[in-house]
C-alpha positions, 0 to 999 in steps of 0.5 A, a space after each residue: 099339669 100346668 093347668 093343675 099347678 096354677 091354684 097352688 102358684 097364686 097363694 104362694 105368690 100372695 104369701 110372698 107379697 105379704 111377707 114382703 110387707 114385713 120386710 118393708 116394715 123391718 127396713 125402717 130398722 135400717 133407716 133408724 141405723 142410718 139416722 143414728 150414724 148421722 146423729 153421731 156425726 151430729 148431722 142433725 138435719 140429715 138425721 131428721 131427714 132419715 127419720 121422715 123416711 122411716 115416717 113415711 115407711 110407717 104410714 105406708 106399711 099399715 094400709 099395704 099389709 091390710 090390702 094384701 091381708 098380711 095377717 092371714 097369709 103370714 099369721 107366724 109373723 106379728 106385724 104389730 110386734 114388728 111395728 112397735 119394735 121399729 117405732 121405738 127405735 125411730 120414734 124414741 131411741 134415735 131421737 132420744 140420743 139426739 136430745 141427750 148428746 146435742 148439748 141442748 139440755 143442762 149437762 147434769 140432766 141430760 143423761 137422766 132424761 134421756 134415760 127417762 125418755 127410753 123407759 117411759 116410751 117402753 112402758 107407754 108402748 107396752 100399754 094396752 090403753 095407749 090408744 082410746 076408742 076413738 083412736 086417739 092416743 091417751 097422754 103424749 104419744 111418745 113422738 120424741 122424734 117430733 119433740 126433738 125436731 122442735 126443740 132443734 127448730 126453736 133453739 131454746 135456752 138449756 134450762 127451758 129445753 130441759 123443763 120441756 123435755 121433763 114435762 113431756 115425760 111426765 105428760 106420757 101417762 097424763 089423762 088427756 088425749 092427742 089426735 092420731 093424724 091418720 085414725 081419727 076420723 073427726 076432721 080428718 080432711 083438715 088434719 091431712 091437709 095440715 099434715 101435707 103443709 107440715 111436710 112441706 115446712 119440715 123439708 124446707 127447714 131440713 134443707 136450711 139446716 133449721 135456719 128459717 124465719 119466723 113465719 115457717 117456725 110459727 106455722 110448724 108450731 101452730 100445726 103442732 098445737 092443733 094436733 096436740 091441743 084440738 081434742 081437749 079444746 073440742 071436749 071443753 067446748 062441748 062440756 061448756 055448751 052442755 
């Protein structure tokens, strides 16, 4: 009897392990709540630290799900939907609150732009054309956690911050491509190396509550320019040579 039960026990353990990946993904929503609590207290560096933890979870759960064959072993649970729900609160909702409530925007424009952020991002997340065939994002990919980070880093005047946020909302639907750091094959080695540098610089920035010098700020901004503009630059160069 003991030997006959072993074949059935293995799939059950596999299904349990597969479901644990869904729990791991959903943990990101709990992390978002912790980030929101810090945002309400105006502990902005702590908020971004928690959002960073959520970003790590988001980077790990996909490869883990594929390794454990979650889609086959847990077909009643949609990892894709779960991932979108968690991404919306961590990439969009909490950062939108920070942008709106921090005083970095013009007072009259802040609530309007906050609504614009969450509405445009909700539409973006529902768009089946969110990613191009080569895994680039179409338009500004609703990375409002990153946008908020740079707004806190650069300390722009309220008028300029307001213009930047309004422009990013419009660019959500613009016909240009933005690099997906993990899924785009072209120059992936360079992208991953730059991401590692960005993570170190970002942690240093949060540890110093955004009070960093020009070299750190320049490094962070240069990496952002590469992520956002490298595909457009490469396409323009290819078109020019043709």
